[in-house]
C-alpha positions in Angstrom: -1.3 20.2 44.7 -1.4 16.7 44.2 -3.8 15.3 46.5 -4.2 12.1 45.6 -0.6 11.0 45.6 1.3 9.7 49.1 4.5 8.2 49.5 3.4 4.8 49.7 2.5 5.0 45.4 5.9 6.0 44.7 5.5 9.5 43.6 8.5 10.8 42.7 9.5 14.7 42.9 9.7 14.8 39.2 6.3 13.2 38.5 5.0 16.0 40.7 6.6 18.5 39.4 5.3 17.5 36.0 1.9 17.4 37.3 2.2 21.0 38.7 2.6 20.3 42.5 4.7 22.2 44.9 8.2 20.5 45.1 8.0 20.2 48.6 4.7 18.4 49.4 2.3 15.6 48.7 -1.1 14.7 50.3 -3.1 12.4 51.0 -6.1 11.1 52.2 -5.1 8.1 55.1 -7.2 5.1 55.5 -10.9 5.5 57.4 -10.7 9.4 57.1 -8.8 9.9 60.1 -7.2 12.7 59.7 -4.5 13.4 56.9 -1.0 12.3 55.5 1.9 15.0 54.8 4.8 13.3 52.7 7.9 15.2 51.8 10.5 14.4 49.3 11.4 18.2 48.6 15.2 19.4 48.1 16.3 21.8 50.7 15.1 25.2 50.3 16.2 28.8 51.5 13.0 29.0 53.4 13.8 31.0 56.9 11.7 30.6 60.1 10.6 33.9 59.8 8.8 32.8 56.3 7.2 30.5 58.5 4.9 33.5 60.7 7.0 32.7 63.7 7.2 35.4 66.2 10.0 38.2 65.9 11.7 37.3 68.9 11.6 33.8 68.4 13.2 34.4 65.0 15.8 36.6 66.5 16.5 34.1 69.3 17.2 31.0 66.7 19.5 33.5 64.0 21.7 34.1 67.7 22.8 30.7 67.8 22.9 30.4 63.9 19.3 28.8 63.2 18.3 30.1 60.1 16.7 27.7 57.7 14.4 24.6 59.0 15.1 21.5 58.4 11.9 19.9 56.2 10.0 18.2 58.9 10.3 22.1 60.7 9.3 23.4 57.6 6.1 21.2 57.3 5.1 21.4 61.2 5.1 24.5 61.3 2.3 25.8 59.6 -0.2 23.0 60.6 0.9 23.2 64.0 0.3 26.9 64.9 -3.0 26.9 63.5 -3.8 24.7 66.5 -4.2 21.2 65.0 -3.0 17.7 66.4 0.0 16.3 64.8 1.8 13.0 64.3 5.5 14.1 63.3 7.7 11.4 61.7 11.6 11.9 60.4 14.7 10.5 60.5 16.8 10.6 63.9 19.2 14.1 63.7 17.0 16.2 61.6 15.3 18.6 63.8 12.2 17.4 65.2 13.0 18.9 68.9 12.3 22.3 67.0 9.3 20.9 65.1 7.3 20.6 68.1 9.4 22.9 70.2 8.5 25.9 68.1 4.5 25.8 68.1 4.9 25.5 71.7 7.2 28.8 72.6 4.7 30.6 70.3 1.2 29.1 71.6 2.0 29.9 75.7 1.4 33.8 76.9 4.3 35.2 78.6 4.9 39.1 79.6 6.6 40.0 76.4 3.5 39.2 74.4 1.2 41.7 77.0 4.0 44.2 76.6 3.9 44.2 72.6 -0.2 44.2 72.8 -0.5 40.5 71.5 -2.3 39.4 75.3 -3.9 40.9 77.7 -3.4 40.7 81.1 -6.1 37.9 81.9 -4.5 35.6 79.3 -1.4 35.5 81.7 -0.9 32.4 84.5 1.8 30.9 86.8 0.4 27.2 85.7 2.2 25.7 83.2 0.4 26.4 79.8 2.4 23.4 77.6 3.5 19.8 78.4 5.9 17.8 77.1 6.5 14.2 78.1 10.1 12.4 77.6 11.4 9.0 78.3 14.3 9.4 79.7 16.4 12.3 81.7 18.9 12.8 79.3 16.4 13.8 76.7 14.7 15.6 79.4 17.1 18.3 79.8 18.5 18.4 76.2 14.6 19.5 74.9 14.6 22.1 78.0 18.1 23.6 76.8 16.9 23.9 73.4 13.2 25.4 74.3 15.1 27.8 76.6 17.3 28.7 73.7 14.2 29.5 71.4 12.3 31.3 74.1 15.0 33.7 75.9 14.1 36.6 74.1 10.7 36.5 74.8 11.5 34.8 78.4 9.5 31.6 78.0 9.9 29.8 81.4 10.8 26.1 80.9 11.5 24.0 83.3 12.7 20.1 83.7 11.3 17.8 85.9 12.6 14.7 86.1 13.8 12.1 88.6 17.0 11.5 90.6 17.1 15.4 91.7 15.8 16.5 95.1 12.0 17.8 94.9 12.5 20.9 96.6 14.0 22.9 94.0 11.8 21.9 91.4 8.7 22.7 93.9 9.7 26.4 94.3 10.3 26.5 90.5 6.8 25.6 90.1 5.5 27.9 92.9 7.2 31.1 91.2 5.5 30.1 87.7 6.5 28.1 84.6 5.4 28.4 81.1 6.5 25.0 80.1 7.2 21.8 81.5 9.6 19.1 80.2 9.2 16.2 82.2 9.6 12.3 82.8 6.2 10.3 83.6 7.4 9.4 86.9 8.2 12.6 88.8 5.4 14.0 86.9 3.0 12.0 88.9 4.7 12.3 92.0 4.4 16.0 91.7 0.5 16.1 90.4 0.1 13.7 93.3 1.5 15.3 95.9 -0.7 18.6 94.8 2.4 20.8 93.6 1.8 20.2 89.9 -1.3 21.5 88.2 -1.7 20.2 84.9 -5.6 21.6 84.4 -4.2 25.3 81.9 -2.0 22.7 79.7 -3.3 23.8 76.0 -0.9 21.8 74.4 0.8 18.2 74.8 4.0 16.3 73.6 4.9 13.1 73.5 8.5 13.0 72.2 9.6 9.6 71.1 6.1 8.9 71.2 6.8 5.2 70.0 8.5 4.6 73.4 5.8 6.4 75.5 3.5 4.7 74.3 4.8 1.1 74.9 3.6 -1.1 77.7 6.5 0.1 79.8 5.0 4.0 79.6 1.8 3.6 78.6 0.4 3.5 82.1 1.8 6.4 83.4 0.9 8.2 80.3 -2.7 7.7 80.3 -2.7 8.8 83.9 -1.0 12.1 83.0 -3.8 12.3 80.2 -5.9 12.1 82.6 -5.1 14.9 84.3 -5.1 17.7 81.2 -8.1 19.5 79.5 -9.9 17.2 77.0 -9.9 20.4 74.5 -6.3 20.3 73.7 -3.3 19.8 71.2 -1.7 16.9 71.1 1.7 16.6 69.2 3.3 13.1 69.0 6.8 13.0 67.7 9.3 10.0 66.6 12.1 8.5 64.6 10.3 5.6 64.2 6.3 5.0 64.4 5.1 1.6 63.4 1.7 1.2 62.6 0.0 0.1 65.8 1.6 2.7 67.9 -0.1 5.5 65.0 -3.4 3.4 65.7 -2.9 3.8 69.8 -2.2 7.8 69.1 -5.2 8.2 67.6 -6.9 7.5 70.7 -6.0 10.5 72.3 -6.0 12.9 69.1 -8.0 14.7 67.3 -8.1 14.3 62.6 -4.2 14.4 63.0 -2.2 15.0 60.6 0.2 12.5 59.6 3.8 14.5 58.7 6.8 12.3 57.5 9.6 13.8 56.1 13.0 13.2 54.1 15.2 14.6 52.4 15.5 13.4 48.1 18.5 11.6 48.6 17.5 9.8 51.6 15.2 6.9 51.0 16.5 4.2 53.4 15.5 3.6 56.5 18.7 5.0 57.9 20.7 8.5 56.9 22.2 8.2 54.0 25.2 10.6 55.4 26.0 7.5 58.0 28.3 5.1 56.8 27.3 1.2 58.0 29.9 -1.3 59.3 28.8 -4.6 60.3 31.4 -7.3 61.5 31.3 -10.5 63.3 33.2 -10.3 66.2 34.4 -12.3 69.1 33.3 -11.3 72.6 37.0 -11.8 74.1 38.3 -9.6 71.2 35.6 -6.6 71.1 37.5 -4.3 73.7 41.0 -4.7 71.3 38.6 -4.0 68.3 37.0 -1.2 69.7 40.1 0.6 70.8 42.0 0.6 67.3 38.7 1.6 65.7 38.5 4.8 68.0 42.0 5.2 66.6 40.9 5.5 62.7 41.5 8.7 61.0 39.5 12.1 61.5 37.9 10.6 64.2 36.1 12.8 66.9 33.8 12.4 69.8 32.7 8.4 69.8 29.4 7.1 71.7 29.7 3.3 72.6 26.2 1.4 73.1 26.0 -1.7 75.3 23.2 -3.9 76.4 23.6 -4.3 79.7 24.9 -1.3 82.6 27.7 -4.1 83.9 29.1 -4.5 80.3 29.0 -0.4 79.8 31.0 0.1 83.2 33.2 -2.6 82.2 34.2 -1.4 78.6 34.5 2.4 80.3 37.2 1.0 82.9 39.0 -0.9 80.4 39.3 1.8 77.7 40.5 4.2 80.5 43.1 1.6 81.6 44.2 2.0 77.7 44.8 5.9 77.6 41.3 6.9 76.3 39.3 9.6 78.1 36.3 7.5 78.6 33.3 8.0 80.4 30.1 5.9 81.1 26.1 6.7 81.3 23.9 4.2 82.6 21.4 3.4 85.1 23.4 2.2 87.7 25.2 5.9 88.2 23.7 8.8 89.8 21.9 11.7 88.3 25.1 13.8 89.1 27.3 11.4 87.7 25.4 10.8 84.8 25.4 14.5 84.0 28.9 14.5 85.1 29.8 12.6 82.1 27.6 13.9 79.6 28.9 17.2 80.2 32.5 16.4 79.7 31.5 14.5 76.4 29.7 18.0 75.3 32.9 20.0 76.1 35.6 17.7 75.0 36.9 16.9 78.1 36.0 13.2 77.7 35.6 11.9 74.1 34.4 8.8 74.1 31.1 8.0 76.2 30.3 4.4 76.7 26.6 4.2 77.5 23.3 2.0 77.3 20.2 2.4 75.8 19.3 5.9 78.0 21.5 7.7 75.7 20.4 6.1 72.4 17.2 8.1 72.4 17.6 12.3 71.3 20.6 12.5 72.7 22.2 15.6 70.2 26.1 16.3 70.7 28.1 18.1 68.1 30.9 16.6 66.5 30.1 13.0 67.1 31.8 10.8 64.2 31.6 7.1 65.2 28.8 5.1 67.1 30.3 2.0 67.9 27.2 -0.8 68.4 29.5 -3.3 71.2 26.3 -5.7 71.3 23.7 -6.2 68.7 20.8 -4.2 69.4 17.5 -6.2 70.4 15.1 -4.7 67.7 15.7 -2.3 64.1 14.2 0.3 66.4 17.1 0.3 69.0 19.3 0.2 66.0 18.3 3.4 64.0 18.3 5.3 67.4 21.8 4.3 68.0 23.4 5.0 64.8 21.3 8.4 64.8 23.5 9.7 67.3 26.3 10.9 64.5 25.1 11.8 60.9 23.0 14.8 62.2 21.9 17.9 60.9 23.8 17.0 57.3 26.9 16.1 58.6 28.7 12.5 57.7 29.2 9.7 60.3 30.0 6.5 60.8 28.4 3.3 62.4 30.3 0.1 63.3 28.1 -2.9 64.8 30.1 -5.8 66.3 27.4 -8.9 66.1 28.0 -11.8 68.4 27.9 -15.6 66.9 25.3 -16.1 69.1 23.5 -13.0 67.7 23.6 -13.5 64.2 20.1 -14.6 63.4 18.7 -11.5 65.7 21.2 -9.5 63.8 19.6 -11.2 60.4 16.2 -9.5 61.3 17.1 -6.2 61.9 18.9 -6.7 58.5 15.9 -7.5 56.7 13.0 -5.3 58.7 16.0 -2.1 57.8 16.2 -3.4 54.1 20.2 -3.2 54.7 22.8 -5.2 52.5 24.8 -7.0 55.6 22.5 -10.4 55.6 26.0 -12.0 56.8 28.5 -10.1 58.2 32.2 -10.7 57.6 34.0 -12.4 60.2 36.4 -9.9 61.7 39.5 -9.6 64.5 41.2 -6.9 65.7 44.2 -7.9 63.4 42.2 -8.3 60.3 43.7 -6.1 57.2 40.0 -5.2 55.9 39.0 -3.8 59.8 42.1 -1.5 59.3 41.0 -0.6 55.0 37.7 -0.1 55.8 38.1 2.2 59.1 41.4 4.4 58.0 43.1 2.7 60.9 47.1 3.4 60.3 48.8 0.1 60.0 50.6 -0.7 63.4 48.2 0.5 65.4 48.0 -1.4 69.1 45.0 -1.5 71.7 46.9 1.4 73.4 46.6 5.1 72.9 49.9 6.4 72.7 50.9 8.7 75.7 51.8 11.8 72.9 48.1 11.7 71.9 46.7 11.7 75.6 46.0 15.2 75.5 42.1 15.0 76.8 41.0 16.5 80.6 39.3 13.4 81.2 36.3 12.7 83.6 37.8 13.6 86.8 38.2 17.5 85.2 34.4 17.8 85.3 33.4 18.4 89.0 29.7 16.3 89.5 26.8 19.0 90.4 25.4 18.0 94.2 21.8 17.4 92.7 20.6 16.5 96.4 19.9 13.1 94.8 17.0 10.8 96.1 16.9 7.1 96.8 20.1 4.8 97.8 21.0 3.8 94.6 21.7 7.1 93.2 23.4 8.3 96.1 25.9 5.5 95.8 26.3 6.0 92.2 27.0 10.0 93.0 29.8 8.8 95.3 31.3 6.3 93.2 31.5 8.0 90.7 33.4 11.3 92.8 35.6 8.5 94.7 33.8 8.4 97.9 32.3 5.3 97.9 31.3 4.1 101.3 32.3 7.4 102.9 30.0 9.7 105.1 29.6 12.9 104.3 27.5 16.0 105.7 26.2 16.0 109.7 26.1 12.5 109.5 29.6 12.1 109.2 30.4 14.6 112.2 27.3 12.7 114.4 28.7 9.2 114.3 31.9 9.8 116.3 29.9 11.2 119.0 27.5 8.6 118.9 29.9 6.0 119.5 31.4 7.7 122.1 28.5 7.5 123.7 27.7 3.9 123.2 31.3 2.8 124.5 30.9 5.2 127.7 27.7 2.7 128.9 28.2 0.0 131.6 28.5 -3.5 130.5 25.0 -5.2 130.8 25.1 -8.6 132.8 24.5 -11.1 130.1 21.0 -12.4 130.6 20.2 -15.5 132.6 18.3 -18.4 131.0 15.9 -20.4 133.0 13.9 -23.7 132.1 10.1 -23.0 132.6 9.1 -26.9 131.4 9.5 -30.0 133.6 7.9 -31.9 136.0 8.3 -35.3 138.9 7.6 -38.6 138.3 5.5 -40.8 140.6 8.3 -41.7 142.9 10.0 -38.2 142.8 12.6 -39.0 140.8 14.3 -37.4 137.8 15.2 -39.4 134.9 17.9 -37.7 133.2 20.4 -39.0 130.3 24.0 -39.7 131.3 25.4 -38.1 128.4 23.5 -35.1 129.6 23.2 -35.2 133.2 22.4 -32.2 135.2 23.2 -31.0 138.8 20.8 -31.4 141.4 18.3 -28.8 142.6 18.2 -27.4 145.9 14.9 -27.2 147.3 13.9 -23.9 148.5 11.9 -23.0 151.5 8.5 -22.3 150.4 8.5 -19.4 153.5 11.5 -18.0 153.1 11.0 -14.4 151.1 13.5 -12.8 148.4 14.9 -16.3 147.6 15.4 -17.1 144.0 15.8 -20.3 142.5 18.3 -21.7 141.9 20.0 -21.6 138.0 20.6 -25.2 136.3 23.8 -25.2 134.5 24.5 -27.1 131.9 27.9 -29.9 131.6 29.6 -30.7 128.8 28.1 -33.8 127.0 29.6 -37.4 128.5 32.2 -39.0 126.2 30.7 -42.1 126.2 27.7 -41.0 123.7 27.4 -44.2 122.2 25.6 -46.3 125.0 21.8 -46.1 126.0 22.4 -46.4 129.7 19.9 -43.8 131.7 20.9 -42.9 135.4 18.7 -42.3 137.8 19.5 -39.4 140.3 17.8 -39.7 143.3 15.9 -36.7 145.0 15.6 -35.6 148.5 11.9 -36.2 149.5 10.0 -32.9 149.3 9.1 -31.4 152.6 5.4 -30.4 153.0 5.0 -26.9 151.7 7.9 -27.2 149.1 8.1 -26.6 145.6 7.4 -29.4 142.9 10.4 -30.9 141.6 11.5 -30.0 138.4 11.8 -32.6 135.3 14.3 -32.4 132.8 13.2 -33.6 129.5 15.7 -36.3 128.7 17.2 -36.3 125.0 18.3 -40.5 124.3 21.5 -40.7 123.0 21.6 -42.2 119.2 23.5 -45.3 118.5 25.7 -46.1 115.7 23.0 -49.5 114.7 19.8 -47.1 114.3 
C-alpha cells in the first residue's frame, strides 16, 4: 500500500498502480498525528455488499430493492466503521453517503433477530435507542429514516423519525414501545429529552449528517447539548459533501482519532459532479419566470427543482408556474409540515413535476428522475451551490443545472465561481427570447411561457391528500390550512361549540352603561365655582346630609360653546351651603386658546 501519498500530493491512479498500490485506496498521516486520511480515486469495481462483511439479512434487504454494488464512499467507509472507529466521511452529493453511515449503525445495534440467530444474548437487547442520527432538516430526517428502514427490514430494525411540526404523542408512544435507531432534528430531540421521554444514555453510535451544517453556529449549541447526554465512550461518524477545514478541527473535539475518508470517481476531479452540466446566465428579475417556464419545456426534461433564497419568492414562483399550466408544488418554512410532506410525496409520485423550494430541500433530498435544477436566485455561498445542484446527476445519472444571476449578484457569483474553480466568471446576458438559451437547453423554437393544454397531463398537487400530523404551533397549522384551501375556517370540536357559545352571549341581558363621576374638586373661599364658559356645567343640587339612600347627582357635559376664541370666564353663583351639607365641588377649568397664542 502507498502509505506516504495523499490526494493533496497529486498521486494518480496510474502512479499508484506502478508502485504496487491497490487501485482503490491511498493512505496518508494527517497533520499533528491525529487520526488518518483515506482517499480514493479508484475505478468502479464489482465489489458487492456481501464482500464487505455485512450481515446476510442486511445484504438480502438491499438486494430486494436492487442495491448490490457499493459506491466508493460506502466501500471505503464500511470496513473502517464496522470496527468501531470514528470516521469523517466526505463525498460529493448523490454518491451514497446515507448507506455509508447507515449500514454500520444497522450492523451495530442488537435486535431480536440476532438473539434468534445466536449472535447475541437476551441481556444485550434494549428498548432504548442504541444509535442516534442528527440531521438539520425535517425532509432529510424522513428520507434517512426510510433508507434505514429499507436496509434493516429483514432484521426488523426499529427506526424512528423524531422532528418538529408533528404531534408529540405518537412519537412518545413509539419510544415507549421500544426503538433501536433514532433519526431526529435537534429541536425535537432536546424537547423530548428535557421532558424525560427520551433516554440517550445507552447510545453506542452517533452520526451527524450534513456535519458542516450541524457544526455551524446555528446548530452548534443544540448539538453540544445532545452530545453531553450521550455516553463518553461511543462511536462518532460525521458525513457531508462539503467539509471546511475549520469544521474538521471543531469536529475532532468530539471524536477519538477519526479517520478522514474522501471518495470520488476517477474522472470526477472537480468540486461538482461531472455528470451535471452547468449553465450560468445573467438574467433580469422581471424576466426570470418567463425564462423558467421555457426552460421547463426543454427536450428530455423530467422532474425539476427550482431553488429560491426566500420563502415569499418560492411561494410566488410556484403560484405563477401553476397559473401557466405547470404542475408545481412548494416547500418552504411558511408551510405547515403536512403541506411540506404533501408536496414532497406528490413530487416523488410524479403528480407534480416541478418543486419550488428554499434551501430546506437543498441538502440530502434524493428523488429519482430529477433532470433539471434551476437556481432562481444566486446562492449565498459555494457550499449551498454544491448542495443545490447536487439534487440532480445523482447515482451516476445525468443532470442539468441552470443558475440565473441578477446584475446585483454578479460579485457574489464571481466569488462562488472562484471558490469552486468554475469557468463562468462573467455570465452571458440572457433573456427569455435569447437564441442561445434555446440552443443550449434544447428548447423547441416557438416555445412560449405557457404550457400547452395538450401537455398538462400531471394530476397536480391537489391529487395528493394532506396527512393530519397533529401539528403544533400556530404557523404550522395555518400553513396546512392554507395548503388545503381552508385558511381561516374552524374545524373539529371548536367549530361545533362556537355557534352555541355565540347564542349564549346573544341571550345575555344588555348591561346598562357605566356611570362616570368626577372625583376631584373643591370650593373657593367665597363658595363660587369658576368654570370656562366654553365648557359650562350645570349647577349641582345640594344633597340633604340626613337623607339616606340619596345618590349624588350626575354631572353632565354640554357641547363646547361656539365662541371658543374668547378668554371670558363666567362665574356661576352657588347657593349658600346649609349646615351639614356636603362641600360644593369645584370643576377644573380649561382656558380657551386664542389664535394669537
